[in-house]
N, CA, C and O atoms as a GROMACS GRO file, in nm:
protein
  324
    1MET      N    1  -7.632  -2.991   0.930
    1MET     CA    2  -7.601  -2.876   0.843
    1MET      C    3  -7.442  -2.853   0.845
    1MET      O    4  -7.379  -2.843   0.951
    2VAL      N    5  -7.392  -2.848   0.735
    2VAL     CA    6  -7.242  -2.820   0.719
    2VAL      C    7  -7.226  -2.667   0.724
    2VAL      O    8  -7.296  -2.591   0.657
    3GLU      N    9  -7.130  -2.630   0.805
    3GLU     CA   10  -7.106  -2.483   0.820
    3GLU      C   11  -6.958  -2.458   0.785
    3GLU      O   12  -6.876  -2.549   0.794
    4ASN      N   13  -6.927  -2.335   0.745
    4ASN     CA   14  -6.784  -2.305   0.713
    4ASN      C   15  -6.745  -2.187   0.792
    4ASN      O   16  -6.829  -2.121   0.852
    5LEU      N   17  -6.612  -2.156   0.793
    5LEU     CA   18  -6.552  -2.050   0.869
    5LEU      C   19  -6.603  -1.917   0.838
    5LEU      O   20  -6.605  -1.831   0.926
    6ALA      N   21  -6.645  -1.894   0.713
    6ALA     CA   22  -6.687  -1.763   0.665
    6ALA      C   23  -6.826  -1.730   0.740
    6ALA      O   24  -6.866  -1.614   0.741
    7GLU      N   25  -6.894  -1.826   0.797
    7GLU     CA   26  -7.028  -1.800   0.858
    7GLU      C   27  -7.019  -1.758   1.003
    7GLU      O   28  -7.119  -1.715   1.061
    8LEU      N   29  -6.901  -1.768   1.064
    8LEU     CA   30  -6.888  -1.724   1.204
    8LEU      C   31  -6.902  -1.569   1.219
    8LEU      O   32  -6.880  -1.495   1.123
    9THR      N   33  -6.939  -1.521   1.342
    9THR     CA   34  -6.946  -1.394   1.375
    9THR      C   35  -6.832  -1.359   1.475
    9THR      O   36  -6.776  -1.448   1.539
   10GLU      N   37  -6.799  -1.229   1.486
   10GLU     CA   38  -6.683  -1.192   1.575
   10GLU      C   39  -6.711  -1.256   1.714
   10GLU      O   40  -6.822  -1.252   1.768
   11GLY      N   41  -6.600  -1.317   1.767
   11GLY     CA   42  -6.603  -1.372   1.896
   11GLY      C   43  -6.641  -1.518   1.908
   11GLY      O   44  -6.618  -1.583   2.009
   12GLU      N   45  -6.701  -1.565   1.799
   12GLU     CA   46  -6.738  -1.710   1.801
   12GLU      C   47  -6.620  -1.803   1.777
   12GLU      O   48  -6.524  -1.769   1.709
   13SER      N   49  -6.631  -1.925   1.837
   13SER     CA   50  -6.524  -2.019   1.823
   13SER      C   51  -6.583  -2.146   1.756
   13SER      O   52  -6.704  -2.171   1.762
   14ALA      N   53  -6.496  -2.222   1.693
   14ALA     CA   54  -6.535  -2.341   1.625
   14ALA      C   55  -6.412  -2.444   1.620
   14ALA      O   56  -6.296  -2.409   1.640
   15ARG      N   57  -6.448  -2.567   1.593
   15ARG     CA   58  -6.338  -2.671   1.566
   15ARG      C   59  -6.336  -2.695   1.424
   15ARG      O   60  -6.441  -2.708   1.360
   16ILE      N   61  -6.214  -2.702   1.369
   16ILE     CA   62  -6.195  -2.736   1.227
   16ILE      C   63  -6.221  -2.884   1.206
   16ILE      O   64  -6.166  -2.970   1.274
   17LEU      N   65  -6.308  -2.908   1.109
   17LEU     CA   66  -6.342  -3.054   1.079
   17LEU      C   67  -6.268  -3.100   0.950
   17LEU      O   68  -6.206  -3.206   0.950
   18SER      N   69  -6.274  -3.023   0.846
   18SER     CA   70  -6.216  -3.065   0.720
   18SER      C   71  -6.201  -2.939   0.621
   18SER      O   72  -6.215  -2.823   0.660
   19PHE      N   73  -6.172  -2.972   0.501
   19PHE     CA   74  -6.155  -2.864   0.397
   19PHE      C   75  -6.226  -2.915   0.275
   19PHE      O   76  -6.239  -3.035   0.254
   20THR      N   77  -6.275  -2.817   0.188
   20THR     CA   78  -6.343  -2.850   0.063
   20THR      C   79  -6.255  -2.826  -0.050
   20THR      O   80  -6.289  -2.874  -0.158
   21ASP      N   81  -6.144  -2.758  -0.040
   21ASP     CA   82  -6.052  -2.726  -0.152
   21ASP      C   83  -5.913  -2.788  -0.120
   21ASP      O   84  -5.847  -2.746  -0.025
   22LEU      N   85  -5.873  -2.884  -0.197
   22LEU     CA   86  -5.738  -2.950  -0.174
   22LEU      C   87  -5.628  -2.849  -0.173
   22LEU      O   88  -5.552  -2.848  -0.076
   23GLU      N   89  -5.611  -2.762  -0.274
   23GLU     CA   90  -5.514  -2.666  -0.285
   23GLU      C   91  -5.508  -2.572  -0.154
   23GLU      O   92  -5.404  -2.556  -0.090
   24MET      N   93  -5.619  -2.518  -0.125
   24MET     CA   94  -5.631  -2.433  -0.004
   24MET      C   95  -5.599  -2.509   0.125
   24MET      O   96  -5.539  -2.454   0.218
   25SER      N   97  -5.640  -2.631   0.128
   25SER     CA   98  -5.615  -2.710   0.255
   25SER      C   99  -5.464  -2.728   0.280
   25SER      O  100  -5.418  -2.725   0.394
   26LEU      N  101  -5.390  -2.746   0.177
   26LEU     CA  102  -5.244  -2.757   0.201
   26LEU      C  103  -5.188  -2.625   0.264
   26LEU      O  104  -5.104  -2.630   0.354
   27LYS      N  105  -5.233  -2.512   0.217
   27LYS     CA  106  -5.191  -2.386   0.269
   27LYS      C  107  -5.232  -2.367   0.410
   27LYS      O  108  -5.155  -2.318   0.492
   28PHE      N  109  -5.361  -2.409   0.443
   28PHE     CA  110  -5.406  -2.398   0.581
   28PHE      C  111  -5.332  -2.495   0.676
   28PHE      O  112  -5.303  -2.460   0.790
   29LEU      N  113  -5.302  -2.609   0.629
   29LEU     CA  114  -5.230  -2.705   0.712
   29LEU      C  115  -5.091  -2.650   0.742
   29LEU      O  116  -5.041  -2.667   0.854
   30GLU      N  117  -5.033  -2.589   0.652
   30GLU     CA  118  -4.893  -2.532   0.673
   30GLU      C  119  -4.897  -2.412   0.776
   30GLU      O  120  -4.798  -2.380   0.841
   31MET      N  121  -5.018  -2.350   0.787
   31MET     CA  122  -5.027  -2.236   0.880
   31MET      C  123  -5.087  -2.283   1.018
   31MET      O  124  -5.116  -2.199   1.103
   32GLY      N  125  -5.103  -2.409   1.038
   32GLY     CA  126  -5.149  -2.459   1.170
   32GLY      C  127  -5.298  -2.491   1.178
   32GLY      O  128  -5.348  -2.538   1.280
   33CYS      N  129  -5.368  -2.463   1.070
   33CYS     CA  130  -5.513  -2.488   1.071
   33CYS      C  131  -5.538  -2.638   1.041
   33CYS      O  132  -5.563  -2.675   0.927
   34ILE      N  133  -5.531  -2.716   1.135
   34ILE     CA  134  -5.539  -2.865   1.124
   34ILE      C  135  -5.677  -2.913   1.176
   34ILE      O  136  -5.730  -2.854   1.270
   35PRO      N  137  -5.735  -3.016   1.118
   35PRO     CA  138  -5.862  -3.070   1.172
   35PRO      C  139  -5.848  -3.100   1.319
   35PRO      O  140  -5.748  -3.158   1.361
   36GLY      N  141  -5.947  -3.060   1.401
   36GLY     CA  142  -5.947  -3.071   1.538
   36GLY      C  143  -5.904  -2.941   1.616
   36GLY      O  144  -5.933  -2.924   1.734
   37GLU      N  145  -5.836  -2.855   1.546
   37GLU     CA  146  -5.794  -2.730   1.611
   37GLU      C  147  -5.904  -2.636   1.639
   37GLU      O  148  -5.991  -2.620   1.553
   38ILE      N  149  -5.908  -2.571   1.755
   38ILE     CA  150  -6.004  -2.475   1.788
   38ILE      C  151  -5.966  -2.331   1.734
   38ILE      O  152  -5.854  -2.285   1.760
   39ILE      N  153  -6.054  -2.263   1.662
   39ILE     CA  154  -6.027  -2.139   1.611
   39ILE      C  155  -6.130  -2.037   1.662
   39ILE      O  156  -6.242  -2.076   1.696
   40THR      N  157  -6.098  -1.909   1.667
   40THR     CA  158  -6.194  -1.805   1.704
   40THR      C  159  -6.180  -1.692   1.605
   40THR      O  160  -6.070  -1.648   1.572
   41LEU      N  161  -6.295  -1.646   1.561
   41LEU     CA  162  -6.297  -1.526   1.475
   41LEU      C  163  -6.280  -1.401   1.560
   41LEU      O  164  -6.367  -1.364   1.639
   42GLU      N  165  -6.167  -1.339   1.541
   42GLU     CA  166  -6.131  -1.225   1.623
   42GLU      C  167  -6.173  -1.089   1.571
   42GLU      O  168  -6.221  -1.003   1.645
   43ARG      N  169  -6.153  -1.072   1.438
   43ARG     CA  170  -6.184  -0.940   1.370
   43ARG      C  171  -6.239  -0.961   1.228
   43ARG      O  172  -6.212  -1.057   1.156
   44VAL      N  173  -6.320  -0.858   1.197
   44VAL     CA  174  -6.373  -0.855   1.058
   44VAL      C  175  -6.347  -0.715   1.013
   44VAL      O  176  -6.376  -0.618   1.083
   45ALA      N  177  -6.291  -0.706   0.892
   45ALA     CA  178  -6.261  -0.571   0.831
   45ALA      C  179  -6.398  -0.492   0.817
   45ALA      O  180  -6.507  -0.548   0.818
   46PRO      N  181  -6.382  -0.363   0.804
   46PRO     CA  182  -6.498  -0.275   0.803
   46PRO      C  183  -6.599  -0.317   0.688
   46PRO      O  184  -6.720  -0.299   0.707
   47PHE      N  185  -6.556  -0.369   0.574
   47PHE     CA  186  -6.643  -0.399   0.460
   47PHE      C  187  -6.668  -0.555   0.454
   47PHE      O  188  -6.723  -0.611   0.358
   48GLY      N  189  -6.619  -0.621   0.570
   48GLY     CA  190  -6.653  -0.763   0.579
   48GLY      C  191  -6.545  -0.859   0.526
   48GLY      O  192  -6.559  -0.980   0.540
   49ASP      N  193  -6.441  -0.809   0.467
   49ASP     CA  194  -6.336  -0.888   0.406
   49ASP      C  195  -6.208  -0.820   0.404
   49ASP      O  196  -6.206  -0.714   0.342
   50PRO      N  197  -6.096  -0.861   0.462
   50PRO     CA  198  -6.075  -0.999   0.509
   50PRO      C  199  -6.120  -1.014   0.654
   50PRO      O  200  -6.177  -0.923   0.715
   51ILE      N  201  -6.093  -1.133   0.706
   51ILE     CA  202  -6.121  -1.162   0.846
   51ILE      C  203  -5.995  -1.207   0.921
   51ILE      O  204  -5.900  -1.246   0.853
   52ALA      N  205  -5.985  -1.204   1.053
   52ALA     CA  206  -5.871  -1.245   1.121
   52ALA      C  207  -5.912  -1.350   1.229
   52ALA      O  208  -5.998  -1.322   1.313
   53ILE      N  209  -5.855  -1.464   1.227
   53ILE     CA  210  -5.885  -1.572   1.324
   53ILE      C  211  -5.765  -1.590   1.411
   53ILE      O  212  -5.652  -1.560   1.373
   54SER      N  213  -5.793  -1.641   1.534
   54SER     CA  214  -5.680  -1.692   1.614
   54SER      C  215  -5.678  -1.840   1.609
   54SER      O  216  -5.779  -1.908   1.631
   55VAL      N  217  -5.560  -1.890   1.580
   55VAL     CA  218  -5.539  -2.038   1.565
   55VAL      C  219  -5.396  -2.070   1.606
   55VAL      O  220  -5.302  -2.005   1.562
   56ALA      N  221  -5.381  -2.172   1.691
   56ALA     CA  222  -5.248  -2.218   1.731
   56ALA      C  223  -5.172  -2.109   1.796
   56ALA      O  224  -5.049  -2.110   1.787
   57GLY      N  225  -5.233  -2.013   1.862
   57GLY     CA  226  -5.161  -1.904   1.936
   57GLY      C  227  -5.126  -1.784   1.858
   57GLY      O  228  -5.054  -1.699   1.910
   58TYR      N  229  -5.172  -1.770   1.735
   58TYR     CA  230  -5.141  -1.656   1.666
   58TYR      C  231  -5.264  -1.609   1.578
   58TYR      O  232  -5.360  -1.684   1.560
   59LEU      N  233  -5.258  -1.490   1.527
   59LEU     CA  234  -5.363  -1.433   1.436
   59LEU      C  235  -5.335  -1.460   1.291
   59LEU      O  236  -5.222  -1.444   1.246
   60LEU      N  237  -5.438  -1.501   1.218
   60LEU     CA  238  -5.423  -1.534   1.077
   60LEU      C  239  -5.518  -1.460   1.001
   60LEU      O  240  -5.637  -1.469   1.033
   61SER      N  241  -5.486  -1.389   0.905
   61SER     CA  242  -5.581  -1.312   0.824
   61SER      C  243  -5.602  -1.389   0.691
   61SER      O  244  -5.508  -1.444   0.634
   62MET      N  245  -5.732  -1.391   0.644
   62MET     CA  246  -5.770  -1.449   0.523
   62MET      C  247  -5.889  -1.391   0.461
   62MET      O  248  -5.972  -1.328   0.527
   63ARG      N  249  -5.900  -1.412   0.333
   63ARG     CA  250  -6.021  -1.371   0.260
   63ARG      C  251  -6.149  -1.459   0.300
   63ARG      O  252  -6.138  -1.575   0.341
   64LYS      N  253  -6.264  -1.397   0.286
   64LYS     CA  254  -6.381  -1.489   0.322
   64LYS      C  255  -6.394  -1.601   0.223
   64LYS      O  256  -6.439  -1.709   0.261
   65SER      N  257  -6.358  -1.580   0.097
   65SER     CA  258  -6.360  -1.683   0.002
   65SER      C  259  -6.275  -1.800   0.046
   65SER      O  260  -6.313  -1.915   0.026
   66GLU      N  261  -6.161  -1.774   0.104
   66GLU     CA  262  -6.067  -1.885   0.150
   66GLU      C  263  -6.136  -1.945   0.272
   66GLU      O  264  -6.139  -2.067   0.284
   67ALA      N  265  -6.192  -1.864   0.364
   67ALA     CA  266  -6.248  -1.914   0.487
   67ALA      C  267  -6.371  -2.008   0.455
   67ALA      O  268  -6.401  -2.099   0.533
   68ALA      N  269  -6.441  -1.984   0.339
   68ALA     CA  270  -6.556  -2.066   0.304
   68ALA      C  271  -6.509  -2.208   0.275
   68ALA      O  272  -6.594  -2.297   0.272
   69THR      N  273  -6.381  -2.238   0.255
   69THR     CA  274  -6.335  -2.372   0.221
   69THR      C  275  -6.303  -2.455   0.348
   69THR      O  276  -6.264  -2.571   0.339
   70VAL      N  277  -6.321  -2.393   0.466
   70VAL     CA  278  -6.290  -2.459   0.596
   70VAL      C  279  -6.419  -2.505   0.660
   70VAL      O  280  -6.499  -2.420   0.699
   71VAL      N  281  -6.443  -2.639   0.673
   71VAL     CA  282  -6.563  -2.693   0.731
   71VAL      C  283  -6.538  -2.688   0.885
   71VAL      O  284  -6.432  -2.726   0.936
   72ILE      N  285  -6.643  -2.638   0.952
   72ILE     CA  286  -6.628  -2.628   1.093
   72ILE      C  287  -6.749  -2.682   1.183
   72ILE      O  288  -6.855  -2.716   1.131
   73LYS      N  289  -6.728  -2.688   1.308
   73LYS     CA  290  -6.843  -2.719   1.399
   73LYS      C  291  -6.829  -2.611   1.507
   73LYS      O  292  -6.730  -2.601   1.579
   74ARG      N  293  -6.938  -2.530   1.513
   74ARG     CA  294  -6.936  -2.418   1.618
   74ARG      C  295  -6.935  -2.480   1.756
   74ARG      O  296  -6.991  -2.587   1.780
   75LEU      N  297  -6.871  -2.409   1.844
   75LEU     CA  298  -6.860  -2.449   1.986
   75LEU      C  299  -6.948  -2.358   2.073
   75LEU      O  300  -6.955  -2.237   2.054
   76ASN      N  301  -7.013  -2.420   2.167
   76ASN     CA  302  -7.079  -2.340   2.271
   76ASN      C  303  -6.978  -2.267   2.357
   76ASN      O  304  -6.862  -2.308   2.363
   77ALA      N  305  -7.020  -2.157   2.424
   77ALA     CA  306  -6.930  -2.086   2.505
   77ALA      C  307  -6.861  -2.169   2.604
   77ALA      O  308  -6.745  -2.143   2.637
   78SER      N  309  -6.933  -2.275   2.659
   78SER     CA  310  -6.876  -2.362   2.763
   78SER      C  311  -6.769  -2.460   2.706
   78SER      O  312  -6.690  -2.518   2.780
   79GLN      N  313  -6.770  -2.476   2.573
   79GLN     CA  314  -6.672  -2.566   2.508
   79GLN      C  315  -6.542  -2.497   2.469
   79GLN      O  316  -6.447  -2.564   2.430
   80ASN      N  317  -6.536  -2.359   2.479
   80ASN     CA  318  -6.411  -2.288   2.437
   80ASN      C  319  -6.308  -2.323   2.541
   80ASN      O  320  -6.335  -2.319   2.661
   81LYS      N  321  -6.186  -2.359   2.493
   81LYS     CA  322  -6.076  -2.391   2.579
   81LYS      C  323  -5.959  -2.312   2.540
   81LYS      O  324  -5.853  -2.325   2.601
   0.00000   0.00000   0.00000
């Protein structure tokens, strides 16, 4: 089953696998969201949008529609590094 970043809940971590939107992928790559990078969903706005993720040592805010273009693999708690 393919999952995307928009499906994570607060505190969950995942590894970026790929992107489904070429234009958005270029923006993500420029911001440090590269395949293989571990990300954590840190915060969700009161109405569910936008979200804040930690990636490459900083917080990045994005819309859920943008997050839905990031293909991920969830990590178990023991895999978080």
